[in-house]
Backbone bond lengths (Angstrom), bond angles and torsions (degrees), N, CA, C in turn:
res aa  C-N    CA-C-N  psi(-1)  N-CA   C-N-CA  omega(-1)  CA-C   N-CA-C  phi
1 M - - - 1.405 - - 1.545 110.39 -
2 S 1.262 119.82 -32.92 1.469 125.03 179.93 1.522 110.77 -61.11
3 L 1.376 114.70 -38.24 1.450 120.59 179.27 1.538 111.54 -61.41
4 L 1.358 116.18 -42.43 1.452 121.37 -179.31 1.542 110.22 -65.95
5 R 1.351 116.49 -40.24 1.443 118.77 178.14 1.509 112.48 -62.86
6 T 1.319 115.16 -40.63 1.505 119.56 179.65 1.557 110.02 -67.43
7 A 1.303 118.09 -38.64 1.421 122.09 176.17 1.507 112.00 -63.70
8 A 1.270 117.20 -41.91 1.515 122.07 178.16 1.514 109.66 -64.88
9 R 1.297 118.59 -44.27 1.450 119.70 179.66 1.529 111.11 -65.04
10 A 1.321 116.76 -41.10 1.453 118.09 178.58 1.509 112.12 -67.19
11 S 1.303 116.10 -31.51 1.480 117.61 175.21 1.523 110.98 -66.50
12 V 1.336 116.00 -45.02 1.492 118.16 -179.83 1.501 109.65 -65.14
13 A 1.259 119.62 -39.82 1.490 123.11 -178.28 1.518 108.97 -64.58
14 T 1.336 117.24 -43.96 1.429 121.68 178.77 1.522 111.40 -62.06
15 R 1.302 116.93 -41.92 1.470 120.05 177.66 1.514 110.68 -64.13
16 V 1.325 119.61 -43.90 1.451 123.16 -178.40 1.539 108.35 -63.64
17 I 1.316 116.60 -47.94 1.476 118.56 178.67 1.547 111.48 -59.82
18 G 1.350 116.67 -41.96 1.466 119.39 -179.52 1.512 110.50 -64.16
19 N 1.358 117.37 -41.17 1.457 119.36 179.25 1.504 112.39 -66.05
20 T 1.348 117.26 -40.14 1.429 120.89 178.69 1.549 110.45 -64.00
21 H 1.320 114.22 -44.24 1.476 119.79 178.04 1.518 111.64 -59.43
22 R 1.295 116.92 -43.71 1.462 122.38 -179.04 1.521 111.05 -63.39
23 R 1.351 116.05 -44.88 1.486 120.01 177.75 1.501 112.51 -60.58
24 Q 1.363 116.12 -44.72 1.470 119.68 176.22 1.497 113.32 -60.57
25 Q 1.335 115.81 -42.18 1.457 117.32 178.67 1.532 112.95 -63.21
26 Q 1.307 114.89 -41.14 1.499 120.55 175.98 1.507 110.60 -62.60
27 R 1.299 117.66 -45.48 1.475 120.68 177.49 1.478 114.55 -60.11
28 W 1.343 115.65 -44.25 1.451 120.27 178.91 1.541 111.55 -67.44
29 A 1.343 116.86 -38.68 1.482 118.55 177.08 1.485 110.81 -63.10
30 A 1.397 118.52 -40.06 1.420 121.03 177.78 1.522 111.60 -62.92
31 Q 1.353 116.86 -40.94 1.445 119.80 178.97 1.534 111.16 -65.66
32 D 1.329 118.32 -39.82 1.442 122.70 177.72 1.554 109.91 -63.81
33 A 1.338 116.10 -43.78 1.451 119.01 179.31 1.512 110.58 -62.81
34 A 1.357 117.29 -42.13 1.447 120.32 179.92 1.515 111.05 -63.87
35 A 1.284 117.31 -38.48 1.481 120.67 178.98 1.529 112.47 -69.56
36 A 1.345 115.44 -33.29 1.440 118.41 -176.81 1.572 109.92 -84.00
37 A 1.300 119.73 -22.69 1.442 122.23 -176.08 1.544 110.59 -61.76
38 P 1.329 124.88 -48.44 1.427 120.49 177.13 1.504 113.14 -64.18
39 A 1.294 121.21 -30.90 1.421 123.93 178.68 1.507 111.46 -65.98
40 T 1.334 117.50 -41.23 1.450 120.62 177.79 1.506 113.54 -73.59
41 A 1.342 116.05 -27.75 1.433 118.64 179.63 1.555 110.04 -75.68
42 V 1.313 118.82 -27.85 1.430 122.88 -179.96 1.538 112.41 -82.26
43 A 1.338 116.18 -35.12 1.431 121.24 -174.17 1.555 114.14 -53.07
44 P 1.349 120.71 -49.84 1.424 119.29 179.39 1.523 113.83 -61.48
45 L 1.317 116.84 -29.46 1.450 122.13 -177.02 1.540 110.94 -78.77
46 S 1.346 116.08 -23.93 1.425 118.34 -178.48 1.511 113.26 -73.90
47 A 1.349 117.42 -24.78 1.488 118.91 179.85 1.511 108.24 -95.71
48 P 1.315 119.15 104.87 1.452 122.70 -178.15 1.482 110.10 -63.53
49 V 1.311 113.73 139.90 1.470 120.92 177.04 1.528 106.85 -93.65
50 T 1.318 116.56 117.70 1.457 119.67 -178.38 1.526 108.55 -108.57
51 T 1.282 115.09 128.65 1.464 122.17 175.20 1.516 106.99 -121.37
52 P 1.276 116.96 142.45 1.480 120.54 177.70 1.491 107.94 -62.75
53 A 1.337 115.52 147.43 1.478 120.16 177.51 1.475 109.90 -67.80
54 P 1.365 116.71 152.02 1.431 118.93 177.57 1.539 112.28 -58.28
55 A 1.303 113.90 155.97 1.475 118.05 -172.78 1.556 109.41 -62.85
56 A 1.249 117.59 124.55 1.459 122.45 176.75 1.550 106.26 -87.64
57 A 1.292 113.69 158.84 1.453 119.87 177.84 1.493 109.94 -61.59
58 G 1.292 118.58 128.58 1.444 123.61 175.89 1.582 112.62 93.93
59 V 1.310 117.54 -5.19 1.472 121.23 178.09 1.514 108.10 -92.39
60 S 1.335 116.94 122.65 1.433 118.77 -176.49 1.493 110.88 -83.74
61 V 1.328 116.68 164.82 1.432 123.19 179.51 1.585 108.57 -64.61
62 L 1.322 114.82 -35.39 1.472 116.90 178.45 1.533 112.73 -65.75
63 D 1.350 116.20 -35.94 1.441 120.90 176.98 1.516 110.89 -64.76
64 Q 1.341 113.92 -43.42 1.512 118.83 179.71 1.531 109.61 -64.17
65 L 1.286 119.84 -41.53 1.444 121.76 -177.52 1.551 109.02 -69.41
66 T 1.303 115.88 -34.34 1.491 120.70 177.94 1.545 110.06 -65.19
67 Q 1.322 113.50 -43.04 1.495 117.05 179.14 1.520 110.49 -65.73
68 L 1.329 114.78 -40.07 1.481 121.06 -179.92 1.532 109.80 -64.61
69 G 1.319 119.15 -38.89 1.416 123.41 177.85 1.530 111.67 -66.26
70 Q 1.324 116.35 -36.38 1.447 120.69 176.47 1.515 112.03 -66.07
71 L 1.295 114.98 -39.06 1.484 119.13 178.07 1.541 110.01 -64.93
72 R 1.343 116.84 -39.94 1.464 120.08 179.33 1.544 109.06 -68.71
73 D 1.284 118.49 -41.15 1.493 121.76 179.61 1.537 112.66 -65.96
74 A 1.368 114.02 -29.95 1.502 118.70 -179.56 1.524 109.14 -81.95
75 G 1.361 120.51 -7.86 1.394 122.69 179.54 1.491 114.72 87.93
76 V 1.309 117.82 8.29 1.429 122.42 178.66 1.561 110.25 -73.43
77 L 1.323 115.20 -41.03 1.427 120.63 179.39 1.496 110.49 -110.15
78 T 1.361 115.84 145.09 1.463 120.41 173.89 1.506 107.48 -82.44
79 E 1.285 116.46 169.28 1.464 121.39 -178.75 1.591 110.52 -61.85
80 A 1.348 114.97 -39.63 1.451 118.51 177.63 1.526 112.64 -65.65
81 E 1.316 117.32 -41.46 1.451 119.11 177.53 1.485 109.90 -66.90
82 F 1.335 119.62 -38.14 1.441 121.65 177.53 1.501 112.87 -59.21
83 E 1.376 115.59 -47.10 1.469 118.28 177.08 1.505 113.60 -62.00
84 T 1.347 117.58 -41.05 1.420 120.96 178.33 1.509 112.84 -58.74
85 Q 1.357 114.92 -47.98 1.469 118.74 -177.40 1.541 112.16 -72.02
86 K 1.360 115.47 -30.38 1.492 118.00 175.56 1.463 110.95 -64.72
87 Q 1.358 117.45 -44.27 1.448 119.35 177.03 1.513 112.74 -61.35
88 R 1.360 116.63 -37.52 1.477 120.14 179.87 1.533 108.61 -64.51
89 I 1.325 118.37 -41.92 1.434 121.78 -178.63 1.531 109.49 -66.78
90 L 1.289 116.87 -44.29 1.458 120.00 -179.00 1.544 113.58 -65.89
91 V 1.325 115.64 -37.97 1.446 119.77 177.16 1.498 113.36 -67.69
92 S 1.335 114.75 -38.46 1.520 118.65 -176.75 1.522 111.92 -76.23
93 S 1.340 119.28 -14.47 1.459 117.65 -179.71 1.516 112.19 -86.27
């Protein structure tokens, strides 16, 4: 009978330890998520979105494309942004 009592106590202790561990993990995960949330909310705002100015009178399409290429070469625009803006300029002309 003593063996059964020991097994029951070990089972209860294991369950209590498991529940405690699970609650701690959930609490820590919530704290990590809360700490990461402001960082992810700020990250998109920190990278300014630059779009070329609308075509002014007397500025040719070639000049606009040249300026756009210079922005891409300088690393201000990504290749995808460059292609999007290039299409916008070509469609508007």
